[in-house]
N, CA, C and O of each residue as an XYZ file, in Angstrom:
400
protein
N      -7.906    -23.027     28.120
C      -7.323    -22.564     26.886
C      -6.060    -23.365     26.585
O      -5.295    -23.689     27.492
N      -5.853    -23.672     25.349
C      -4.741    -24.490     24.907
C      -3.444    -23.683     24.870
O      -3.456    -22.463     24.712
N      -2.327    -24.395     25.018
C      -1.015    -23.757     24.899
C      -0.638    -23.529     23.439
O       0.374    -22.895     23.143
N      -1.456    -24.048     22.537
C      -1.212    -23.899     21.108
C      -1.211    -22.432     20.712
O      -2.031    -21.653     21.198
N      -0.297    -22.057     19.836
C      -0.263    -20.682     19.361
C      -1.387    -20.468     18.365
O      -1.618    -21.297     17.485
N      -2.079    -19.359     18.510
C      -3.165    -19.016     17.592
C      -2.582    -18.650     16.232
O      -3.112    -19.047     15.195
N      -1.500    -17.899     16.242
C      -0.836    -17.479     15.004
C       0.647    -17.812     15.121
O       1.275    -17.563     16.151
N       1.187    -18.369     14.065
C       2.606    -18.722     14.055
C       3.466    -17.462     14.122
O       3.122    -16.424     13.557
N       4.589    -17.579     14.826
C       5.488    -16.437     14.996
C       5.949    -15.856     13.669
O       6.013    -14.636     13.520
N       6.272    -16.711     12.700
C       6.756    -16.202     11.420
C       5.667    -15.432     10.682
O       5.955    -14.449      9.998
N       4.413    -15.874     10.818
C       3.310    -15.158     10.199
C       3.124    -13.791     10.876
O       2.920    -12.785     10.197
N       3.193    -13.761     12.186
C       3.063    -12.512     12.942
C       4.174    -11.537     12.556
O       3.919    -10.346     12.372
N       5.392    -12.030     12.434
C       6.524    -11.170     12.048
C       6.304    -10.575     10.664
O       6.543     -9.384     10.464
N       5.853    -11.379      9.707
C       5.631    -10.901      8.346
C       4.501     -9.869      8.291
O       4.638     -8.836      7.635
N       3.411    -10.139      8.960
C       2.291     -9.195      8.981
C       2.700     -7.903      9.687
O       2.347     -6.814      9.233
N       3.430     -8.011     10.778
C       3.903     -6.837     11.500
C       4.794     -5.975     10.607
O       4.676     -4.749     10.612
N       5.675     -6.601      9.849
C       6.565     -5.872      8.936
C       5.749     -5.118      7.890
O       6.014     -3.947      7.614
N       4.761     -5.788      7.311
C       3.918     -5.157      6.286
C       3.132     -3.984      6.871
O       3.014     -2.937      6.235
N       2.601     -4.156      8.068
C       1.829     -3.081      8.698
C       2.711     -1.876      9.020
O       2.269     -0.734      8.897
N       3.957     -2.127      9.431
C       4.889     -1.026      9.698
C       5.161     -0.244      8.417
O       5.163      0.987      8.424
N       5.388     -0.957      7.323
C       5.664     -0.301      6.043
C       4.470      0.535      5.603
O       4.631      1.671      5.158
N       3.277     -0.028      5.727
C       2.065      0.644      5.229
C       1.478      1.631      6.221
O       0.582      2.398      5.866
N       1.957      1.632      7.446
C       1.372      2.459      8.492
C       1.688      3.937      8.411
O       1.030      4.740      9.073
N       2.669      4.317      7.623
C       2.980      5.748      7.474
C       1.790      6.418      6.798
O       1.280      5.894      5.807
N       1.331      7.568      7.306
C       0.133      8.207      6.747
C       0.188      8.462      5.241
O      -0.810      8.257      4.549
N       1.325      8.901      4.727
C       1.408      9.150      3.284
C       1.310      7.831      2.512
O       0.653      7.771      1.472
N       1.949      6.790      3.008
C       1.886      5.490      2.323
C       0.478      4.916      2.364
O       0.009      4.341      1.381
N      -0.192      5.068      3.491
C      -1.557      4.573      3.587
C      -2.481      5.346      2.648
O      -3.359      4.758      2.017
N      -2.285      6.653      2.555
C      -3.059      7.455      1.598
C      -2.782      7.004      0.167
O      -3.701      6.892     -0.645
N      -1.520      6.746     -0.135
C      -1.159      6.266     -1.468
C      -1.865      4.950     -1.781
O      -2.416      4.782     -2.869
N      -1.849      4.030     -0.840
C      -2.491      2.727     -1.056
C      -3.992      2.878     -1.263
O      -4.571      2.231     -2.136
N      -4.618      3.728     -0.465
C      -6.060      3.952     -0.628
C      -6.360      4.576     -1.991
O      -7.340      4.213     -2.642
N      -5.528      5.500     -2.412
C      -5.722      6.154     -3.704
C      -5.477      5.190     -4.860
O      -6.223      5.192     -5.839
N      -4.437      4.369     -4.751
C      -4.171      3.359     -5.786
C      -5.360      2.425     -5.898
O      -5.800      2.103     -7.002
N      -5.879      1.991     -4.765
C      -7.030      1.080     -4.786
C      -8.258      1.772     -5.381
O      -8.964      1.195     -6.209
N      -8.502      2.993     -4.960
C      -9.692      3.722     -5.407
C      -9.629      4.040     -6.903
O     -10.634      3.920     -7.603
N      -8.462      4.440     -7.394
C      -8.338      4.836     -8.794
C      -8.074      3.667     -9.733
O      -8.103      3.845    -10.950
N      -7.821      2.497     -9.209
C      -7.542      1.349    -10.070
C      -6.066      1.225    -10.357
O      -5.349      0.545     -9.623
N      -5.604      1.860    -11.398
C      -4.191      1.818    -11.762
C      -3.716      3.235    -12.097
O      -3.500      3.556    -13.265
N      -3.554      4.080    -11.080
C      -3.167      5.470    -11.349
C      -1.694      5.584    -11.730
O      -0.873      4.746    -11.359
N      -1.385      6.621    -12.464
C       0.018      6.915    -12.744
C       0.552      7.784    -11.602
O      -0.214      8.356    -10.826
N       1.850      7.868    -11.520
C       2.487      8.586    -10.417
C       2.089     10.061    -10.391
O       1.979     10.647     -9.314
N       1.873     10.662    -11.545
C       1.460     12.072    -11.589
C       0.112     12.261    -10.901
O      -0.072     13.221    -10.152
N      -0.826     11.357    -11.149
C      -2.127     11.426    -10.471
C      -1.954     11.330     -8.956
O      -2.641     12.022     -8.205
N      -1.047     10.482     -8.514
C      -0.868     10.262     -7.082
C      -0.358     11.519     -6.383
O      -0.928     11.936     -5.375
N       0.705     12.124     -6.902
C       1.226     13.290     -6.182
C       0.330     14.498     -6.356
O       0.280     15.357     -5.476
N      -0.379     14.586     -7.471
C      -1.319     15.688     -7.660
C      -2.491     15.564     -6.689
O      -2.866     16.543     -6.044
N      -3.062     14.385     -6.581
C      -4.217     14.164     -5.694
C      -3.861     14.341     -4.220
O      -4.678     14.824     -3.436
N      -2.666     13.957     -3.850
C      -2.280     14.044     -2.441
C      -1.691     15.392     -2.065
O      -1.493     15.669     -0.882
N      -1.409     16.234     -3.045
C      -0.868     17.547     -2.748
C       0.537     17.506     -2.183
O       0.955     18.427     -1.481
N       1.263     16.451     -2.482
C       2.661     16.317     -2.042
C       3.572     16.499     -3.252
O       3.122     16.413     -4.394
N       4.829     16.745     -3.000
C       5.774     16.899     -4.099
C       6.064     15.541     -4.734
O       5.929     14.497     -4.097
N       6.460     15.581     -5.981
C       6.779     14.346     -6.710
C       7.901     13.555     -6.020
O       7.788     12.334     -5.915
N       8.981     14.201     -5.544
C      10.029     13.423     -4.870
C       9.541     12.709     -3.602
O       9.947     11.579     -3.330
N       8.680     13.364     -2.836
C       8.145     12.739     -1.611
C       7.333     11.499     -1.970
O       7.519     10.437     -1.375
N       6.438     11.633     -2.937
C       5.604     10.500     -3.360
C       6.472      9.387     -3.924
O       6.240      8.214     -3.630
N       7.462      9.735     -4.724
C       8.356      8.729     -5.309
C       9.117      7.962     -4.235
O       9.309      6.752     -4.357
N       9.553      8.655     -3.182
C      10.258      7.984     -2.084
C       9.348      6.981     -1.388
O       9.769      5.863     -1.091
N       8.105      7.370     -1.126
C       7.180      6.471     -0.448
C       6.796      5.296     -1.352
O       6.674      4.166     -0.878
N       6.609      5.549     -2.628
C       6.322      4.460     -3.569
C       7.496      3.491     -3.642
O       7.294      2.282     -3.753
N       8.715      4.008     -3.582
C       9.897      3.143     -3.609
C       9.923      2.207     -2.404
O      10.263      1.031     -2.537
N       9.565      2.724     -1.228
C       9.515      1.880     -0.025
C       8.455      0.793     -0.194
O       8.699     -0.370      0.125
N       7.282      1.172     -0.694
C       6.211      0.190     -0.908
C       6.637     -0.854     -1.946
O       6.320     -2.035     -1.808
N       7.340     -0.422     -2.960
C       7.787     -1.332     -4.012
C       8.889     -2.265     -3.500
O       8.865     -3.463     -3.782
N       9.851     -1.722     -2.752
C      10.940     -2.530     -2.184
C      10.400     -3.635     -1.280
O      10.987     -4.713     -1.183
N       9.293     -3.361     -0.628
C       8.689     -4.329      0.290
C       7.616     -5.186     -0.374
O       6.871     -5.898      0.300
N       7.546     -5.111     -1.692
C       6.634     -5.930     -2.505
C       5.163     -5.731     -2.128
O       4.361     -6.664     -2.173
N       4.830     -4.486     -1.754
C       3.446     -4.132     -1.463
C       2.775     -3.671     -2.754
O       1.631     -4.028     -3.034
N       3.503     -2.873     -3.537
C       3.010     -2.413     -4.839
C       4.013     -2.804     -5.918
O       5.160     -3.148     -5.636
N       3.552     -2.742     -7.141
C       4.433     -2.925     -8.284
C       4.027     -1.891     -9.322
O       2.943     -1.314     -9.246
N       4.893     -1.665    -10.277
C       4.593     -0.685    -11.314
C       4.908     -1.262    -12.682
O       5.754     -2.142    -12.836
N       4.203     -0.740    -13.661
C       4.457     -1.076    -15.049
C       4.481      0.228    -15.827
O       3.892      1.227    -15.415
N       5.163      0.201    -16.943
C       5.218      1.386    -17.797
C       4.235      1.187    -18.944
O       4.280      0.188    -19.661
N       3.348      2.162    -19.097
C       2.389      2.179    -20.203
C       2.589      3.483    -20.950
O       2.188      4.549    -20.484
N       3.209      3.387    -22.109
C       3.548      4.602    -22.849
C       4.590      5.382    -22.087
O       5.676      4.871    -21.813
N       4.270      6.620    -21.741
C       5.209      7.441    -20.968
C       4.787      7.562    -19.506
O       5.259      8.447    -18.793
N       3.897      6.672    -19.060
C       3.400      6.718    -17.682
C       3.798      5.467    -16.910
O       3.836      4.368    -17.463
N       4.090      5.647    -15.639
C       4.338      4.523    -14.735
C       3.064      4.316    -13.932
O       2.611      5.221    -13.232
N       2.488      3.122    -14.035
C       1.214      2.783    -13.409
C       1.472      1.893    -12.184
O       2.267      0.956    -12.254
N       0.803      2.185    -11.074
C       0.999      1.429     -9.830
C      -0.217      0.573     -9.488
O      -1.362      0.975     -9.696
N       0.062     -0.614     -8.961
C      -0.990     -1.507     -8.471
C      -0.531     -2.127     -7.145
O       0.664     -2.291     -6.898
N      -1.500     -2.463     -6.311
C      -1.203     -3.173     -5.059
C      -1.102     -4.653     -5.411
O      -2.036     -5.225     -5.974
N       0.023     -5.271     -5.083
C       0.235     -6.674     -5.444
C       0.227     -7.623     -4.243
O       0.134     -8.838     -4.416
N       0.321     -7.089     -3.054
C       0.293     -7.940     -1.861
C      -1.154     -8.236     -1.493
O      -1.903     -7.310     -1.182
N      -1.568     -9.498     -1.519
C      -2.977     -9.835     -1.251
C      -3.464     -9.413      0.139
O      -4.597     -8.952      0.278
N      -2.634     -9.564      1.157
C      -3.023     -9.180      2.511
C      -3.293     -7.678      2.584
O      -4.308     -7.252      3.134
N      -2.384     -6.881      2.032
C      -2.533     -5.425      2.058
C      -3.692     -4.991      1.163
O      -4.430     -4.070      1.515
N      -3.858     -5.629      0.032
C      -4.989     -5.305     -0.845
C      -6.311     -5.519     -0.121
O      -7.208     -4.681     -0.209
N      -6.437     -6.617      0.583
C      -7.651     -6.913      1.351
C      -7.861     -5.871      2.447
O      -8.977     -5.391      2.652
N      -6.793     -5.528      3.142
C      -6.878     -4.542      4.217
C      -7.283     -3.170      3.676
O      -8.161     -2.516      4.239
N      -6.653     -2.736      2.597
C      -6.960     -1.439      2.006
C      -8.388     -1.421      1.470
O      -9.079     -0.409      1.583
N      -8.832     -2.525      0.893
C     -10.222     -2.627      0.417
C     -11.193     -2.367      1.553
O     -12.184     -1.657      1.384
N     -10.907     -2.944      2.707
C     -11.772     -2.749      3.870
C     -11.713     -1.310      4.370
O     -12.728     -0.756      4.791
N     -10.536     -0.708      4.326
C     -10.396      0.687      4.755
C     -11.191      1.598      3.830
O     -11.936      2.464      4.290
N     -11.031      1.399      2.525
C     -11.722      2.232      1.539
C     -13.238      2.063      1.637
O     -13.987      3.024      1.456
N     -13.687      0.840      1.924
C     -15.122      0.572      2.000
C     -15.754      1.017      3.314
O     -16.979      1.073      3.424
N     -14.920      1.336      4.322
C     -15.434      1.754      5.620
C     -15.942      3.184      5.536
O     -15.235      4.082      5.079
N     -17.157      3.379      5.977
C     -17.761      4.725      5.939
C     -17.521      5.501      7.219
O     -17.527      6.732      7.207
N     -17.308      4.797      8.324
C     -17.016      5.492      9.570
C     -15.859      4.812     10.259
O     -15.615      3.619     10.078
N     -15.149      5.595     11.055
C     -13.967      5.062     11.753
C     -14.218      5.101     13.236
O     -13.357      4.700     14.019
């Protein structure tokens, strides 16, 4: 086996950071719901998850600060989308998985 690194340290650090951010159960549920619903508004998210609006808003803020999701305003609604390609791919696989 070669002494060559399979994955660069900086890539590992970045992926590890993203996984830590998304690994919280509420955040992972949010990401799966955003992916499943397309572009849900924040009201749909906290209603579907049965959590309070402040709790959902706090978790969305963490995802947004870490550039995992982004939001746009459409009328009087704030719409969320997953913007990180790595996380989008991962969540797609999670949503498409029928058994764990």
